[in-house]
N, C-alpha and C positions, 0 to 999 in steps of 0.2 A: 614926770621925764618919761619917756618911752621907753619899753623893753627891748631887750634884744632877742631876735628871734634864734631859734639851733643854728639855724645853716650860717647864720651871721657869726653866732659864736664860733664854730669851727670854723667858718674860714676866716678868723682873725686867728687862730690857734695855729694853724696851719701857715698861714702867713708869717705868724710870728717863728714859729719851727723850721722854716725853711730860711729864712735870714738868718736864723742862729748857726741853721747846716751851710751853709753857702760862706758863713764869715769861718769855720772849721775848718772848712777843705781849702780855703784860701791862704791859713795858716800855713797849713800844711804840704799844701804847693811852695808856700814862701820858703820854705825850712830848704827845698832843695836847693835855693840859687845860694850860691858863695859869694855872698855880697861884702865881704870883707874883703876877702883879696881884691875883687875889682874894682872897691875903694882902696886901698892901698897900691895897685898899681896905677889909678889916676893921680895919687897923693904924688906917687914918684917922678909920672910923667910932667906935672906940674912944677915940680921942684926943678928937674931938670930943663925945664924950658926959661925959668929965673936963672939958673945958673947959666944958660947958653947968653941971656940977656947981660 
C-alpha cells in the first residue's frame, strides 16, 4: 500500500475541517429562521381551505 505524502494529508485535513466549518455555519444560519411560525401558518391556511370546501 502506498503511503500518503505530507501535502496530501494536509489537503485531506483542510478539506475535512472545511466541511465541518461549513456545516456549523449552515446550522447557525438556519437557526435565524422562524420555521415553526411558517409551518403553523401553512397548517392554518390548509385547514381553512379544507373548511371552505
